[in-house]
N, C-alpha and C positions, 0 to 999 in steps of 0.2 A: 753857643751861638744864639743868643737871645735877641740880637738886633738884626734887622733885615740886611744891613750892609755886609755882614759876615756870611750871609747865605750864598752858596755857589749858584752860578747861572746854569740853567738846563735848557737844552735845545729840544723842541717838541716836534715829533713826526706823527702824522695821522694817516691811516689807510681808510679811504672813504668807502670802499666796497671790497669784498673778498676777491682776490685775484689781481687787484691793482697794487701798485707800488706805494710805499709810505712816502709822504710828501712833507717837507719841512713847512711848518705853519707859524712858527714863532719861538720865542724864548720866554722864560720866567725864572724868578729866583725862588728857591725852596731850600729848607734845611737838609732834606734827604730825598732819596728816590721815591719813596712811598708818597710823601707829601707833594712832590713834583707831579707824580702820576694823577693824584686826586685833583690838584689845581689845574692841570692840563685838561682833564675831563671836564671840569666846571667851566673853564675859559673857552676851550676850542671845540667842544662837542655839545654845546647847549641844545642844538636842534637835531640831534641824532645824526651828525655829519660823519661819524666814524664808526668803524668796527674794530679798530686796533690802534693803540697808542704806544709809541716808543718815547722814552725820555732818556737823554744822553747828557751827562755832565759835560759842559763845554770844554773843560780842560782836557778831555779825552779825545777831542777831535783835532786832527792834523789837517791843515789846508795847504794848498799850493800857494806859492808866492806870486802875486800878479806881476812883479818885476821880471820874473823868469818865464813868462808865458810863451815867448818865442821859442826858446830852446826846449821847453818842457812839452809843449803841445804840437810842435811841428813834426810831421812824419819823418821817420828815418829813411833817407834816400838810399842808404847802403843795404837795405834789407829788401831785396827784390821780391821775396816771397809775399810781401805785404801788398804788392802791386801786380796782380796776376794778369798782366797784359800779354803774356806770351802763350796763353792757353787758347785753343780754338774751340769755339762754341759749336755744338752739334746743331744741325738743322732742326727747326721746330721748337727749340727751347725759347721760352718767353719770360719776361719779368725778372731778368737777372741783371 
């Protein structure tokens, strides 16, 4: 893989502070995970924006199909336990 067109695409995730979630910040091409990590550091954390970097080869990510959003994301009406409307709340309970 000497030419850039043969390099796989890597998705880059950065954690800005300890305790926070990693957030997708972009993509880049690199020949391997080590080079992807180094390039991600150079491109996405130039001003000390992160404390942790994940690189994931794009081919390993499975995504939902936008055409199936309705059936995939709509709540299941036949599962009553997901809709606890039949519970009585005790007096004095707030913020639920």
